[in-house]
DOMARKE-753765 format. One line per 5 residues: number of its first residue (from 1); their letters; for each residue x negated, y, z negated of C-alpha. Coordinates in steps of 0.25 Angstrom, whole numbers. Each point is the difference from the previous one (the first is absolute). Layout:
N
NUM> A> X,Y,Z | ...;
# end
This chain:
346
1> MKQVK> 15,-87,31 | -9,6,-11 | 9,-1,-14 | -3,6,-13 | -1,-12,-10;
6> IGLIG> 5,4,-12 | 2,-7,-13 | 12,6,-10 | -1,-2,-14 | 12,1,-7;
11> LGFMG> 15,-6,5 | 9,8,-7 | 10,12,8 | -10,6,5 | -9,-11,2;
16> STHFR> 11,-9,9 | 4,16,6 | -14,1,6 | 0,-16,2 | 9,1,10;
21> IHEAN> -3,14,8 | -13,-7,1 | 4,-12,6 | 9,7,12 | -13,11,2;
26> PNAKI> -6,-8,12 | -13,9,-6 | 0,-10,-13 | -3,-12,-5 | 2,-4,-15;
31> VALAD> -9,-9,-2 | -2,-3,-15 | 10,2,-12 | -1,2,-16 | 10,-1,-10;
36> VDAKK> 1,-7,-14 | 11,-4,5 | 0,-14,5 | 15,1,6 | -4,12,7;
41> RQGDI> -14,-5,5 | 10,-11,8 | 8,11,5 | 11,-1,-10 | 3,15,0;
46> STVIG> 17,-3,-5 | -2,7,-14 | -5,12,6 | 9,12,-1 | -2,14,5;
51> NIGNS> 9,13,1 | -1,4,13 | -1,-9,11 | 9,-11,5 | -8,-11,3;
56> DNSVP> 2,-14,-4 | -9,-7,-10 | 10,-13,-1 | -9,-5,13 | -15,-4,-4;
61> LNMEG> -10,10,9 | -10,-9,11 | -12,-2,-8 | -6,-9,11 | -17,3,2;
66> IKTYE> 1,8,-13 | -11,-2,-11 | 5,0,-12 | -4,3,-14 | 3,2,-14;
71> NAFDL> -12,10,-2 | 0,12,6 | -15,2,0 | 0,-13,7 | 8,5,13;
76> INDPD> -9,13,-2 | -13,-8,0 | 4,-9,13 | -7,5,13 | 12,-2,9;
81> VEMVD> 7,13,-7 | -2,14,7 | 12,7,-7 | 3,-1,-15 | 15,4,-2;
86> ICCPT> 1,0,-15 | 17,-1,-4 | -2,-6,-14 | 3,7,-14 | -5,15,-2;
91> PDHAK> -11,-3,-12 | -7,-11,11 | -1,12,11 | -14,7,-3 | -9,-14,-2;
96> YIVAA> 5,-6,13 | -1,13,8 | -14,1,-6 | -4,-14,2 | 6,0,14;
101> LAAGK> -8,13,5 | -14,-5,-7 | 3,-13,8 | -1,8,14 | 16,0,3;
106> HVFAE> 11,8,4 | 11,2,-12 | 12,5,1 | 7,2,-14 | 17,1,-3;
111> KPLCR> 1,11,-11 | 2,6,-10 | -18,2,3 | -3,-9,-13 | 5,1,-16;
116> NREQE> -8,14,-6 | -12,8,2 | -10,-9,-4 | 3,-8,12 | 1,10,11;
121> KEIAN> -14,5,-4 | -3,-15,1 | 6,-1,15 | -6,16,2 | -13,-5,-1;
126> AIANA> 2,-13,7 | 4,8,12 | -10,10,0 | -9,-13,2 | 8,-8,10;
131> KTFIN> -2,0,17 | 13,-4,2 | 13,5,0 | 11,0,-10 | 14,7,-2;
136> FGMCV> 13,-1,-11 | 13,-4,1 | 6,12,2 | 12,-2,7 | 6,12,-1;
141> RAWPE> -8,9,8 | 1,-9,14 | 15,-4,-4 | 7,7,12 | 8,10,-7;
146> YRYAW> -12,5,-7 | -8,1,11 | 10,8,7 | 0,11,-12 | -13,0,-3;
151> ELLQS> -4,3,15 | 11,9,3 | -4,10,-13 | -16,-2,5 | 4,8,14;
156> GKCGK> 5,12,-8 | 17,-1,7 | 5,-1,-14 | -5,14,-7 | -4,-1,-15;
161> MLTAT> 3,-11,-7 | 9,6,-13 | 7,-14,-5 | -3,-16,0 | 6,-10,-6;
166> FRRLS> -5,-15,1 | 11,-12,-6 | -5,-17,-1 | 9,-6,-8 | 1,-15,-2;
171> PSIDG> 9,-11,-5 | -4,-6,-13 | -12,-11,5 | -1,-5,-12 | -2,-17,-3;
176> NHWEN> -3,1,15 | -14,-2,2 | -13,-9,-5 | 1,1,-14 | 9,12,-1;
181> WFMDK> -15,8,1 | 7,13,7 | 7,3,-15 | -12,-1,-7 | -6,12,-1;
186> ERSGG> -14,-3,-4 | 0,-7,14 | 8,10,11 | 1,11,-6 | 13,0,1;
191> ALLDM> 9,7,10 | -5,14,-1 | -13,-7,6 | 4,-11,7 | 12,5,8;
196> HLHDT> 0,17,-2 | -15,0,4 | 7,0,16 | 6,12,-4 | -11,7,-7;
201> DAVCY> -9,-5,12 | 9,7,11 | 2,13,-10 | -16,0,0 | 0,-4,14;
206> FFGRP> 10,9,6 | -4,14,-10 | -15,-2,-3 | -3,-4,-16 | 7,6,-9;
211> QAVTS> -6,9,-12 | 10,-7,-12 | 11,-10,-2 | 10,0,-12 | 9,-12,1;
216> IGRPL> 10,-8,-9 | 3,-13,0 | 5,-14,-8 | -1,-14,-3 | 10,-8,6;
221> CSKNG> 0,-13,3 | -18,-2,-2 | -5,-5,-14 | -12,9,-7 | 6,13,6;
226> GIDHV> -1,-2,13 | 4,12,8 | 14,-4,9 | 3,12,3 | -6,14,5;
231> ITLYH> 3,14,1 | -12,10,5 | -1,15,1 | -15,2,9 | -4,13,-3;
236> YGDGT> -5,7,11 | -3,16,-4 | 7,4,13 | 15,0,-3 | 4,-11,7;
241> VVEAE> 8,-10,-8 | -3,-16,2 | 4,-9,-5 | 2,-18,-2 | 9,-11,-6;
246> GGWGA> -3,-13,1 | 4,-12,-9 | 4,-16,-1 | 10,-1,-13 | 13,1,8;
251> PSTIP> 8,-14,2 | -5,-11,10 | 13,3,8 | -3,16,4 | -7,2,14;
256> FEMSF> -12,4,-1 | -3,16,4 | -13,8,6 | 6,14,5 | -8,14,0;
261> QIICE> 6,14,4 | -10,10,4 | 5,12,1 | -7,13,8 | 2,14,5;
266> KCTIR> 4,-7,14 | 8,-12,-2 | 0,-10,-11 | -4,-13,2 | 8,-13,-6;
271> MMSEG> -1,-13,0 | 14,-5,-9 | 11,-9,3 | 5,8,15 | -14,-5,3;
276> FKIYW> -12,7,4 | 3,14,6 | -4,14,1 | 6,13,-3 | -2,10,7;
281> TDGTV> 4,16,-5 | 5,4,13 | 9,-13,-2 | -4,-10,9 | -1,-15,-7;
286> ETPEL> -11,-6,4 | -1,-17,0 | -14,-3,7 | -2,-14,4 | -8,-9,-6;
291> PATTG> -7,-14,2 | 9,-11,-8 | -14,-6,-10 | -3,2,-14 | -13,9,-3;
296> WHIEL> -5,-16,-7 | -2,-3,17 | -4,13,5 | -12,0,-12 | -4,-14,2;
301> DYFIN> 1,0,15 | -9,11,0 | -9,-4,-10 | -1,-12,8 | -6,6,13;
306> CILNN> -8,11,-7 | -10,-13,-3 | 3,-7,14 | -5,13,7 | -10,6,-12;
311> VTPDK> 9,11,-3 | 1,8,-14 | 12,-1,-3 | 5,15,-6 | 10,3,8;
316> YQNYA> 10,-2,-13 | -12,-1,-11 | -13,3,-5 | -5,-7,-15 | 0,16,-3;
321> SVSDA> 15,1,1 | 6,-13,-4 | -9,3,-14 | 6,14,-4 | 15,-6,3;
326> FKVVM> -6,-10,-11 | -6,11,-9 | 17,9,1 | 5,-15,-3 | -8,-1,-12;
331> AEQES> 1,14,-4 | 16,-1,0 | -2,-13,-10 | -10,8,-10 | 13,11,0;
336> VDCGE> 10,-10,-3 | -6,-3,-11 | -4,12,-6 | 12,10,5 | -6,8,6;
341> RVTVQ> -6,8,13 | -13,-6,5 | -11,3,9 | -4,-10,9 | -15,-2,-1;
346> Y> -7,-2,14;
# end
């Protein structure tokens, strides 16, 4: 049976999540792992903590048959690796993406795309010259509830969209990760870039490019001014009201929330505490049956299948759309910094 041979870079929360997903996929085989932490290279992820999911990280990962590297470039140059899965801290995304594409590997890279506009240009140039496939971890596009809502809006059955609200609120992750890098603005970009980006991307995916953004935010637990909580209005110039709120500054005891409400002429689509429901204006309340899985599983399985079948992986994304969302969130940071509405430069 043909399997895609995967080299995984980084074994934090998302890396260990990807590890388990690939491990359970008969079409995938992890052949190499790179991480700077010697314990993680042995499969010990007992220190890994996430804000969603309930995996038991006290159980070591099965590393049998997996080559390990301290240096990720050595993994990229391993001839057995066909696909490089990048789950390391944000500032390193660009250099590994560029190197992996240059080495002729397929690439799946976790979000955010990179740390700044200069790195985004490097990635864009590398993709333009690549002959292999690349996708990014914009998992919300594939998450069952969000995907159902997107398809329903695309169908035209809802009528015109009037208002949309997205929320992504996490308990504090301060002190819970390698070198506490999420709390360093220069590394992570704060909750604005690392977590709120999911909803910025959803806004762009659902409704297209906003003309401008107005954002307010503040640091709560990050050092050097990282934005731990942000609220953004996305301006489309057509009378619609689209906004998103995200943050990770609340106490560690609160539950994680990801939710949305989209009010249209003919219905309101909600994923809230009552579950995922469609409230039609004729009084009908619809509760769609959805697969019991996550956007992580869907996006990774899809990418693996595309590699196996030599099919361009464009069902959920192309680079232009991922880049657009990155440019919007960069404009949000600028708006927070200057305290004014900012036109998005695409």
